[in-house]
C-alpha positions, 0 to 999 in steps of 0.5 A: 779681919776678913776685910782685908781680903775683900776685893777682886783677885786674879790668879798669876801663878799656880804650882803643883795644882795638878797633884793636889787635884789628884790627891783630892780625887778629881778626874783627868778630864776636870783636871785638864779644865782646872789646870787651864782655867785662871779664875778671879776670886771675888771676896765681899762681906755684907752687914750681917757678917756674911762672907761671899767668896766667888771663884769666876772663870770662863769655864765655871763660876762657883760662889760660897756664902758663909759666916766664919766659924760656922759649918755649911754645905759646899758643892765645889767646882769639881762637884764634891759635896763637902762640909766646910768650915772657914776660920780666921787664924793668925790673919789667915782665912782657913778653909777645911773641907771634909767629904767621904772620910777625907779632909782638905784645907785651903789657907789664904793669906796676905803676903806682900800684897798678894793673896796666897792660897795653899791647898793642902791634902795629906802631904801634897801641897799647891801654892796659887798666887793672886794679885789684886785687880786695880 
């Protein structure tokens, strides 16, 4: 159920994110910003089953709207143009982005009331932890 992810989530910790951004090809200046920014994730679902995932920060706000299991074109916060599919697997929201023959996966999972986002590119894994805003 996507509904369990609905709400506003605040980034509280981020491990190995610089290495992950490097692995997906993000340039130095953008990585510097990416490491400083602590975005809020805002997730909602409308009556038609369209999911909105918004990453809000003082630096940039990026929003994607999608239906589960349907491929869509995404422009990422670092301006990659990807073909993206988001599925629900074993209670996790799994986002697969493909571009230029590369692929990365972001798995979002709820653990102990926290949203854990695992960003995976080849053998590089970054773990970002979000807590629900009251």
